[in-house]
C-alpha positions as CSV (number, residue, x, y, z in Angstrom):
1,M,0.1,0.1,0.5
2,I,2.9,2.6,1.0
3,E,6.4,2.6,-0.6
4,L,8.5,5.5,0.6
5,S,12.4,4.6,-1.2
6,N,15.5,6.8,0.3
7,L,12.9,9.8,0.8
8,S,14.5,13.1,1.8
9,R,13.4,16.3,2.7
10,N,15.4,19.5,3.2
11,Y,14.0,23.1,3.7
12,S,16.4,26.0,2.9
13,M,16.3,28.4,6.3
14,A,18.4,31.8,5.6
15,D,21.9,30.7,4.9
16,S,21.6,27.2,5.8
17,N,19.9,23.4,4.6
18,V,17.9,21.6,7.1
19,S,17.4,18.4,6.7
20,V,14.3,17.2,8.3
21,L,13.9,13.7,6.0
22,S,17.5,11.2,5.5
23,Q,17.3,8.8,3.0
24,L,14.4,7.7,4.4
25,N,13.0,3.9,4.0
26,L,9.4,2.6,4.7
27,S,7.0,-0.3,3.5
28,V,3.1,-0.7,4.7
29,Q,1.4,-3.4,3.2
30,S,-2.3,-3.7,3.0
31,T,-4.4,-3.7,5.6
32,E,-1.2,-3.1,8.2
33,R,-1.9,-1.5,10.9
34,V,1.1,1.2,11.4
35,A,2.0,3.7,13.9
36,I,4.8,5.9,13.7
37,V,5.7,8.3,17.0
38,G,8.7,10.5,17.4
39,P,9.4,13.1,19.6
40,S,8.3,17.1,17.9
41,G,9.9,18.7,15.3
42,S,11.3,15.0,14.4
43,G,9.1,15.4,10.9
44,K,6.4,12.8,11.4
45,T,3.8,14.9,9.7
46,T,6.1,16.4,6.8
47,L,6.7,12.8,6.2
48,L,2.3,12.7,6.6
49,L,2.5,15.6,4.3
50,I,4.4,13.8,1.4
51,L,3.1,10.3,1.7
52,T,-0.4,11.8,0.9
53,G,1.2,13.9,-1.8
54,L,0.3,17.1,0.1
55,E,3.9,18.7,-0.5
56,S,7.0,16.9,-2.4
57,P,10.1,15.4,-1.4
58,S,13.7,16.9,-2.0
59,D,14.7,13.3,-3.6
60,G,13.4,9.8,-3.2
61,T,10.4,8.3,-4.7
62,V,6.8,7.5,-3.2
63,Q,4.0,4.7,-4.0
64,V,0.8,4.6,-2.7
65,A,-2.0,2.1,-3.8
66,R,0.9,1.0,-6.4
67,Q,0.7,4.4,-7.8
68,T,3.7,7.0,-8.0
69,L,2.8,10.4,-6.6
70,T,6.2,11.2,-7.8
71,D,5.8,10.7,-11.3
72,M,2.3,13.0,-10.6
73,S,1.2,16.3,-11.0
74,P,-1.3,18.5,-8.6
75,D,-4.2,17.7,-9.6
76,Q,-3.0,13.5,-10.0
77,R,-2.5,13.8,-6.8
78,A,-5.5,15.4,-5.5
79,D,-7.5,12.8,-7.5
80,L,-5.8,10.0,-5.4
81,R,-6.6,11.4,-2.4
82,R,-10.0,11.9,-3.2
83,K,-10.1,7.8,-4.8
84,H,-7.9,6.2,-2.4
85,I,-6.6,8.1,1.1
86,G,-8.8,9.5,4.0
87,I,-6.5,11.8,6.1
88,V,-8.3,12.2,9.7
89,F,-6.6,15.4,10.9
90,Q,-5.8,16.6,15.0
91,S,-7.7,19.8,14.6
92,F,-10.9,18.2,12.5
93,H,-10.7,20.5,10.1
94,L,-14.3,20.8,9.5
95,I,-16.2,23.5,7.5
96,P,-18.2,25.4,10.6
97,T,-21.2,27.2,7.6
98,L,-21.8,23.6,6.8
99,T,-23.8,20.6,9.1
100,A,-21.8,17.3,9.9
101,R,-23.8,15.7,7.1
102,E,-22.8,18.0,4.5
103,N,-19.2,18.0,6.0
104,V,-19.4,13.9,5.3
105,A,-20.6,14.8,2.2
106,L,-18.4,17.2,0.5
107,P,-15.8,15.0,-0.4
108,L,-18.6,12.5,-2.3
109,E,-19.7,15.9,-3.8
110,I,-16.6,17.4,-5.4
111,G,-15.5,13.7,-6.8
112,G,-19.4,13.9,-8.2
113,Q,-21.0,10.8,-6.9
114,R,-24.7,10.7,-6.7
115,N,-26.7,9.9,-3.8
116,S,-23.9,12.4,-1.4
117,R,-26.1,12.9,1.4
118,K,-27.6,9.5,1.9
119,Q,-23.8,7.8,1.5
120,A,-22.8,10.6,4.2
121,L,-25.9,9.9,6.7
122,A,-25.1,6.0,6.6
123,M,-21.5,7.4,7.7
124,L,-22.4,9.2,9.9
125,D,-24.3,6.4,11.6
126,K,-21.7,3.8,11.3
127,V,-19.9,6.5,13.9
128,G,-22.8,7.3,15.9
129,L,-23.6,10.5,14.8
130,A,-26.8,10.1,12.8
131,T,-29.0,11.9,15.6
132,R,-26.2,15.0,15.2
133,A,-26.3,15.4,11.1
134,S,-28.2,18.4,10.7
135,H,-25.5,20.1,13.5
136,Y,-23.3,22.7,13.2
137,P,-19.5,22.2,14.2
138,A,-19.8,24.6,17.0
139,Q,-22.6,22.5,17.7
140,L,-20.7,19.2,18.5
141,S,-18.3,18.4,21.5
142,G,-14.7,17.6,20.4
143,G,-15.1,14.1,20.1
144,E,-18.3,14.6,17.5
145,Q,-16.3,16.8,15.7
146,Q,-13.7,14.1,15.6
147,R,-16.0,11.4,14.8
148,V,-17.2,13.7,12.2
149,A,-14.0,14.5,10.7
150,I,-13.5,10.5,11.0
151,A,-16.6,9.8,8.8
152,R,-16.0,12.2,6.5
153,A,-12.0,10.7,6.0
154,L,-14.1,7.0,5.2
155,V,-17.3,8.1,3.3
156,H,-15.4,7.4,0.0
157,E,-14.3,4.0,1.1
158,P,-10.4,4.6,0.9
159,E,-7.6,1.9,1.0
160,L,-6.0,3.8,2.9
161,I,-6.4,5.7,6.4
162,V,-3.8,8.6,7.2
163,A,-3.7,10.2,10.7
164,D,-2.3,12.7,12.2
165,E,-2.5,12.5,16.1
166,P,-6.1,11.7,16.3
167,T,-6.6,11.8,19.4
168,G,-4.5,14.5,20.1
169,N,-7.5,17.4,21.2
170,L,-9.3,14.9,23.1
171,D,-9.4,14.0,26.9
172,E,-8.5,10.8,27.8
173,K,-11.8,8.8,27.6
174,T,-12.8,10.6,24.3
175,G,-9.6,10.3,22.8
176,D,-10.4,5.8,23.1
177,R,-13.7,5.9,22.2
178,I,-12.3,7.5,18.8
179,M,-9.1,5.0,19.0
180,Q,-11.8,2.0,19.6
181,L,-13.8,3.3,16.6
182,L,-10.3,3.7,14.1
183,F,-9.7,0.0,14.5
184,E,-12.9,-1.3,14.0
185,L,-14.0,0.6,11.0
186,N,-9.8,-0.2,9.7
187,R,-11.4,-3.9,10.8
188,D,-14.1,-3.5,8.9
189,Q,-13.5,-1.8,5.9
190,G,-10.2,-4.0,6.0
191,T,-8.5,-0.6,5.1
192,T,-4.4,0.0,5.7
193,L,-4.4,2.4,8.5
194,L,-1.2,4.8,9.5
195,L,-1.3,6.3,12.3
196,V,1.1,9.6,13.3
197,T,1.2,10.2,17.5
198,H,2.7,11.1,20.7
199,D,0.3,8.7,22.6
200,H,2.1,4.8,23.0
201,K,-0.8,3.5,24.5
202,L,-2.7,4.0,20.8
203,A,0.5,2.9,19.2
204,A,0.5,-0.4,21.2
205,H,-2.5,-1.4,19.8
206,C,-1.0,-1.4,15.7
207,D,0.9,-4.3,14.3
208,R,4.1,-2.3,14.2
209,T,5.3,1.0,15.8
210,L,8.2,3.1,14.3
211,Q,10.0,5.7,16.0
212,L,10.7,8.6,13.5
213,E,13.9,10.1,15.0
214,N,17.2,12.1,13.4
215,G,15.4,12.0,9.9
216,Q,15.0,7.9,10.1
217,L,12.2,5.4,11.2
218,H,13.3,3.1,13.5
219,E,11.1,0.3,13.8
220,I,10.3,-1.2,17.9
221,D,10.2,-4.5,19.1
222,A,7.1,-4.4,21.1
223,A,8.4,-6.7,23.7
224,S,12.1,-5.1,24.5
225,G,12.0,-2.1,22.8
226,A,14.6,-2.3,20.9
227,R,14.6,-0.2,18.1
228,T,16.4,-0.8,14.2
229,Q,16.7,1.0,11.0
230,T,14.0,0.4,9.1
231,T,15.6,-0.1,4.7
232,S,12.7,-1.6,3.3
């Protein structure tokens, strides 16, 4: 599902060149659940932006859903996201002037799909929010807004779900419910799940945990806590 080869990302700042990712490699199989952890500023969000085609690498190749993003135009990458990738943001990014159902239906409407409102309501029902479909984001709690964001990310039935700190803005109880929901949907829909998180409890529920540090990914052994650098 994901294949990153010799991936690097550098930024020019004043008179210096800052390396965020350096010759990074990653392979994620279909339906696998992978967590990426690491300290703030380690490049986790940059990695997420690159593998979803929202940002380009300085070097290396990115393949998602058997397609090479680094060979695509911005419009082609947007089309790939719309068809194959669901993104859950930490800050929800709901449109405040749209109801919950309208927010969820939006990706379908952009793609020109029929019955978008009906499909949106069905997905809201899956996340337990069918009765809140006509409410605006400001009328919803943080946990409810995150569930709307998850419904929006999944309504087009993507092969890959990428979640950036999905429980970061939530209290522990609500975060646990969101975590359970993500894994249930991953299991029921057969998606691949990539989580970027500070929450090691959340990461422990994944098949693999990788730590991003000094521009490289290291696999963490669940039993011993030992790290090995990823080479594929």
